[in-house]
C-alpha positions as CSV (number, residue, x, y, z in Angstrom):
1,X,-19.2,25.6,4.0
2,X,-16.1,24.6,1.9
3,X,-16.7,22.2,-0.8
4,X,-13.9,19.6,-1.4
5,X,-13.2,17.7,-4.5
6,X,-12.5,14.5,-2.9
7,X,-13.2,13.3,1.0
8,X,-11.2,10.6,2.2
9,X,-12.1,8.5,5.4
10,X,-9.6,7.2,7.1
11,X,-6.3,8.7,7.4
12,X,-3.6,5.0,7.2
13,X,-1.3,4.4,4.4
14,X,-3.5,4.3,2.0
15,X,-5.7,6.9,2.8
16,X,-3.4,9.9,3.6
17,X,-1.4,8.7,0.1
18,X,-4.9,9.8,-1.5
19,X,-5.0,12.6,0.4
20,X,-1.6,14.3,-0.8
21,X,-1.8,12.8,-4.5
22,X,-5.1,14.2,-5.0
23,X,-4.4,17.2,-3.4
24,X,-1.3,17.2,-5.8
25,X,-3.2,17.3,-8.6
26,X,-4.7,19.9,-7.9
27,X,-8.4,18.3,-6.2
28,X,-9.4,20.6,-2.5
29,X,-8.9,17.2,-0.2
30,X,-10.4,17.0,3.2
31,X,-9.5,13.7,4.9
32,X,-11.1,12.5,8.3
33,X,-9.9,10.0,10.6
34,X,-10.9,9.0,13.8
35,X,-7.8,8.3,15.8
36,X,-4.8,9.0,14.7
37,X,-3.4,9.3,11.1
38,X,-0.9,6.3,9.7
39,X,-3.1,3.4,10.9
40,X,-2.9,0.9,12.7
41,X,0.1,-0.4,11.6
42,X,2.1,3.1,12.3
43,X,0.5,3.4,15.9
44,X,-0.7,0.5,17.3
45,X,1.1,-2.8,15.0
46,X,3.5,-3.1,12.7
47,X,6.3,0.7,13.6
48,X,5.7,-0.2,17.7
49,X,6.0,-3.9,17.5
50,X,9.5,-3.2,15.2
51,X,11.0,-0.7,17.5
52,X,10.3,-2.9,21.0
53,X,11.1,-5.8,18.8
54,X,14.7,-3.9,17.8
55,X,15.2,-3.2,21.8
56,X,14.7,-7.0,22.3
57,X,17.3,-8.2,19.8
58,X,20.3,-5.8,21.0
59,X,19.5,-7.1,24.3
60,X,19.9,-10.7,23.2
61,X,23.1,-9.8,21.1
62,X,24.4,-8.2,24.4
63,X,23.7,-11.8,26.7
64,X,25.3,-13.6,24.0
65,X,28.2,-11.3,23.1
66,X,30.7,-13.5,24.7
67,X,31.0,-15.3,21.8
68,X,32.2,-12.9,19.1
69,X,35.0,-12.1,21.8
70,X,32.9,-8.7,23.6
71,X,32.8,-8.8,27.0
72,X,30.0,-6.7,29.0
73,X,32.1,-5.7,32.6
74,X,29.5,-5.2,35.3
75,X,27.1,-6.2,33.1
76,X,23.8,-5.3,31.7
77,X,20.5,-4.4,31.9
78,X,16.9,-2.8,30.4
79,X,15.2,0.2,31.1
80,X,11.6,-1.2,29.9
81,X,10.0,2.5,30.7
82,X,12.9,4.3,28.3
83,X,12.4,1.0,25.6
84,X,8.6,2.4,25.7
85,X,9.3,6.0,25.8
86,X,11.5,4.8,22.3
87,X,8.9,3.3,21.1
88,X,6.7,6.7,21.1
89,X,8.5,9.2,20.5
90,X,9.5,6.9,16.8
91,X,5.3,6.5,16.5
92,X,5.2,10.6,17.7
93,X,7.9,11.4,15.1
94,X,6.3,9.4,11.9
95,X,2.9,10.5,12.6
96,X,4.2,14.6,12.5
97,X,5.3,13.4,9.7
98,X,2.0,12.8,7.8
99,X,0.6,15.4,9.1
100,X,3.3,18.2,8.1
101,X,2.7,16.8,4.3
102,X,-1.2,16.8,4.6
103,X,-0.4,20.0,5.3
104,X,2.1,21.3,2.6
105,X,-0.1,19.9,0.3
106,X,-3.4,21.9,2.3
107,X,-5.1,19.0,2.9
108,X,-8.0,19.7,6.0
109,X,-7.7,17.2,8.2
110,X,-10.8,16.4,10.9
111,X,-9.9,14.7,13.3
112,X,-13.5,12.3,14.3
113,X,-16.1,10.3,13.0
114,X,-17.4,10.7,9.0
115,X,-20.5,8.9,8.3
116,X,-22.1,8.4,4.5
117,X,-25.9,9.1,4.5
118,X,-27.6,9.3,1.6
């Protein structure tokens, strides 16, 4: 059984940053995350919402482009599956970046629940 200097529960922004910093200081670090690294903001909240809003804003700008002297001949439309795929790709890329940073700093990541006993 390997012993660790620091155990972190939760891989959201505070957790993965703490893990990285502890490892930079030479501490043997383990991080437990039951869902996905990055927490709610990255995986379900802020980042996915911003990617969807950017697509909506782009679409809205095109709808009103005539008043700026720009025309879209032949019409325009949106492709919802493509918008969702872009959102998912963005999230995957950012989560992968967090995983890579933790790996570079030799932080052990355990996907699962952690319980403090005793």
